[in-house]
N, C-alpha and C positions, 0 to 999 in steps of 0.2 A: 235951887236950880241954877244952872249956868250954861253959857254957850261958849264953845271953843271953836275958833275959826283958824283953819290951817291953809296957808297959801303955799302949796308945794311947787317945786320947780321941775321935778322929774317923776317918773312912775315909781322909781325905787323909794322915793320919799314916803310913799304910802306905808311901806313896811316899817319905817321908823316911827311913823305916827301911831301905828297900831300899838306900839310898846308904851307910849306915853299917855294915851287916852285912858281916862279912869274907867274902872269897872262899872257896869250897868249904864254906860253911856250909849246913846243911840246916834250913830253916825249917819249923816245925810251927805250924799255926793251927787255930782252931775252924772246924768245917765251915760254920757260919752265914755266914762271909765269902764263900763261893761264891755267895751270893744277893744280893750287892751290885752287881749290874749289871756295868759295865765293870771295876770294881775287882776283883770276883770272878773275872772272866775273866783279868785280868792276873795275879792271884795264882796261878790254876791253870796258866796258861802259863809262869809263872816257876818252876814246880816245887815249890811249897809243898805239904807233906804235910798233909792235913786230917784231923782227928779229930772224932768225935762225943762231946762231953763228957757227954751224957745217957746214953750206952751205954758204961759203964766198961770192960767186957770187950772190946768192939770197939776202944776207944781204946788199951787196953794192947796188944792184938794188933798194931795199926798201928804203934805206937811200937816194939814188939819187932822187927817185920820191918824197920823203918827202921834200927834200931840194928844189926841183922845185916848189912844192905846197906852201912851206913857202915863197919863193921869190914872187910868184904870189899873195899871200894873205897878204903880208907884215907882216908876223908873225916871232917872234924870234925863 
């Protein structure tokens, strides 16, 4: 297993990141990306897991559920 951290500078950077992220990788992003119009829709449709950084407990819960599903499905 590994963690890839991407610090993008603009919305269009997301499109480039999609090309370099390995297969069977589970991306997690801040919930604010959902509100970037077509970029937000594309992120949602591609299966990105969104977390609310302002609500720490909720973010930890989402990450914990994601980790459990990843172990169950043998996904990185």
